[in-house]
C-alpha positions in Angstrom: -7.9 -11.5 10.0 -9.4 -9.0 7.6 -6.8 -6.4 8.7 -4.0 -8.9 8.1 -5.4 -9.8 4.7 -5.7 -6.1 3.9 -2.1 -5.3 4.7 -0.9 -8.4 2.8 -2.9 -7.2 -0.2 -1.3 -3.8 0.0 2.2 -5.4 0.1 1.7 -7.5 -3.0 -0.4 -5.0 -5.0 2.1 -2.1 -4.4 5.0 -4.4 -5.1 3.4 -5.6 -8.3 2.7 -2.1 -9.5 6.2 -0.9 -8.9 7.6 -3.9 -10.8 5.1 -3.5 -13.6 6.0 0.2 -14.0 9.8 -0.5 -13.9 9.4 -3.2 -16.6 7.4 -1.2 -19.1 8.3 2.4 -18.2 11.7 4.0 -17.9 13.1 3.1 -14.5 14.5 6.7 -14.1 11.1 8.1 -14.9 9.4 5.8 -12.3 12.1 6.7 -9.7 11.7 10.4 -10.4 7.9 10.3 -10.0 8.0 8.2 -6.9 11.0 10.1 -5.3 8.9 11.8 -2.6 7.5 8.5 -1.5 10.9 6.8 -1.7 12.2 9.4 0.8 9.4 8.7 3.2 9.8 5.0 2.7 13.5 5.0 3.7 13.0 7.5 6.5 10.4 5.2 7.9 12.9 2.4 8.0 15.5 4.6 9.6 13.0 5.8 12.2 12.1 2.3 13.4 15.8 1.3 13.3 16.5 4.1 15.8 13.5 3.1 18.0 14.6 -0.5 18.1 18.3 0.3 18.5 19.2 -1.3 15.2 22.5 0.1 13.8 22.2 1.9 10.5 25.2 1.3 8.3 24.2 3.5 5.4 21.3 5.8 4.5 21.0 7.4 1.1 17.6 9.1 0.6 18.4 11.8 -1.9 19.7 9.7 -4.7 17.6 8.4 -7.6 19.9 5.5 -8.1 21.6 3.3 -5.4 19.5 5.0 -2.7 18.2 3.2 0.3 19.1 2.0 3.7 21.4 -0.7 5.0 21.3 -1.8 8.7 22.7 -4.5 10.9 20.7 -7.5 12.1 18.1 -6.3 14.7 18.6 -7.2 18.3 15.4 -9.1 18.4 15.3 -11.2 15.2 12.0 -11.4 13.2 10.0 -9.1 15.6 12.2 -6.1 14.9 12.6 -7.2 11.3 8.8 -7.1 11.0 8.6 -3.6 12.5 11.3 -2.2 10.2 9.9 -3.9 7.1 6.3 -2.7 7.7 7.3 0.9 8.7 6.9 2.4 5.2 3.3 1.3 5.0 2.5 3.3 8.1 4.9 6.2 7.2 3.4 6.7 3.8 -0.1 6.4 5.1 0.6 9.0 7.8 2.0 11.5 5.2 -1.0 10.8 2.9 -3.4 11.6 5.8 -1.4 14.7 6.6 -1.7 15.9 3.0 -5.4 15.2 2.9 -5.9 17.3 6.1 -3.8 20.2 4.6 -5.7 20.1 1.3 -9.1 19.9 3.1 -10.0 16.3 2.4 -10.7 16.9 -1.3 -11.6 13.3 -2.2 -13.4 10.5 -0.4 -13.9 7.0 -1.6 -16.7 5.0 0.1 -15.4 1.8 1.5 -16.8 -1.5 0.3 -14.5 -4.1 1.7 -16.0 -6.2 4.5 -14.0 -5.9 7.8 -14.8 -9.5 8.8 -13.7 -12.7 7.2 -15.3 -16.2 7.3 -13.4 -19.1 5.9 -15.5 -20.3 3.0 -15.5 -20.5 -0.8 -18.1 -17.8 -0.9 -15.6 -15.3 0.6 -13.5 -15.6 -2.6 -16.3 -14.4 -4.8 -17.4 -11.8 -2.3 -14.0 -10.2 -2.2 -13.6 -10.4 -6.0 -16.9 -8.5 -6.3 -15.8 -6.0 -3.6 -12.5 -5.4 -5.4 -14.4 -4.5 -8.6 -16.8 -2.3 -6.6 -13.8 -0.5 -5.0 -12.2 0.2 -8.4 -15.5 1.5 -9.7 -16.1 3.7 -6.7 -12.6 5.1 -6.9 -12.8 5.9 -10.6 -16.3 7.4 -10.0 -14.9 9.6 -7.2 -12.0 10.7 -9.3 -14.3 11.5 -12.2 -16.7 13.5 -10.2 -14.4 15.5 -7.9 -10.9 14.5 -8.7 -10.2 17.2 -11.3 -12.4 20.1 -10.0 -9.7 21.9 -8.1 -5.9 22.1 -7.7 -6.2 20.5 -4.3 -8.0 17.4 -5.6 -5.5 17.0 -8.4 -2.6 17.3 -6.0 -4.2 14.7 -3.7 -4.7 12.2 -6.5 -1.0 12.6 -7.4 0.0 12.2 -3.7 -2.3 9.2 -3.4 -0.6 7.5 -6.3 2.9 8.3 -5.1 2.5 7.4 -1.5 0.5 4.2 -2.0 2.8 2.8 -4.6 5.8 3.8 -2.4 4.5 1.4 0.2 5.9 -1.4 -1.9 8.4 -3.4 0.2 11.9 -4.5 -0.8 11.8 -8.1 -2.0 13.8 -9.3 1.0 11.2 -7.7 3.4 8.2 -9.5 2.0 8.7 -12.7 4.0 8.8 -10.8 7.3 5.7 -8.7 6.5 3.5 -11.5 5.2 4.5 -14.0 8.0 4.2 -11.3 10.6 0.7 -10.2 9.7 -0.4 -13.8 9.4 0.8 -14.5 13.0 -0.7 -11.3 14.3 -4.0 -11.9 12.6 -4.1 -15.5 13.8 -3.3 -14.4 17.4 -6.2 -11.8 17.4 -8.5 -14.4 15.8 -7.5 -16.9 18.5 -8.3 -14.4 21.2 -11.8 -13.9 19.8 -12.3 -17.7 19.8 -11.4 -17.8 23.5 -13.8 -15.0 24.3 -11.2 -12.3 24.7 -12.5 -9.4 22.5 -10.6 -6.2 22.2 -13.7 -4.6 20.6 -15.1 -4.2 24.1 -12.8 -1.2 24.5 -14.2 1.9 22.9 -10.7 3.3 22.1 -9.8 0.1 20.3 -13.0 0.0 18.4 -12.6 3.6 17.3 -9.0 3.0 16.3 -9.9 0.0 14.2 -12.8 1.9 12.5 -10.5 4.8 11.5 -7.7 2.5 10.5 -10.0 0.4 8.4 -11.2 3.5 6.4 -7.6 4.4 5.7 -6.7 0.8 4.8 -9.6 0.6 2.5 -8.7 3.9 0.7 -5.2 2.7 0.1 -6.4 -0.7 -1.3 -8.9 1.2 -3.5 -6.2 3.4 -4.9 -3.7 0.5 -5.5 -6.3 -1.7 -7.2 -7.4 1.1 -9.4 -3.8 1.9 -10.4 -3.1 -1.8 -11.1 -6.3 -2.0 -13.2 -5.5 1.1 -15.3 -1.8 0.3 -15.6 -2.7 -3.2 -16.8 -5.2 -1.9 -19.4 -2.7 0.7 -20.8 0.2 -1.7 -20.9 -2.0 -4.3 -22.5 -3.1 -1.8 -25.2 0.5 -0.8 -25.9 1.5 -4.4 -26.3 -1.4 -5.1 -28.7 -0.5 -2.0 -30.8 3.2 -3.0 -30.9 2.4 -6.6 -31.9 -0.1 -5.4 -34.6 2.2 -2.8 -36.2 5.2 -5.1 -35.7 3.7 -7.9 -37.7 2.6 -5.5 -40.4 6.1 -4.0 -40.6 7.5 -7.5 -41.3 
């Protein structure tokens, strides 16, 4: 369930950041900055469409405006919709990992998000504290090693571009959220019935590596949302203050 929650958090956080930027910053500037991520986003959709046999009607990836992909209804409703809708998350994550390897892993953010969930009121406060810790750890990592070399600066920029570019199209959110809830519930049910996939070493290793990547993405997105909210809030206060004085 923790993985499902993490993916859902990525969906809504990245979507919120993109909408926040588009509202308070020039849409053209946002699209220009996120263009590399937008290309990977749409290519990820196209790749899964090809794998699932879904007909692509239109694909424009090198346009700042009116770019994107249009495809027919998948042959297996909902399941293939889920695969196609979630593909940018994995596509952007793969590119980010590749960039990190090429640049020599310049920045590391220690994970602080628990990988197990228990249904209680306490979990809400625990996660709130962990979110604040993640923002602090990310800011601390950026401050200490983020601007010491060209590779670290490039990786920060790449992290921002490819995490925000995970933001889904509005029409895809229903498939992603419901899909991850069903998937998480199914795995949780297997655990309750004594069928644990953690007994397999390859699965345990895959989960461990995936959780580190997932946590890093969440850390970046929460930090971007935090900083963006503060900056936009300050701009609004200044505008209100000087606006009233001007009157």
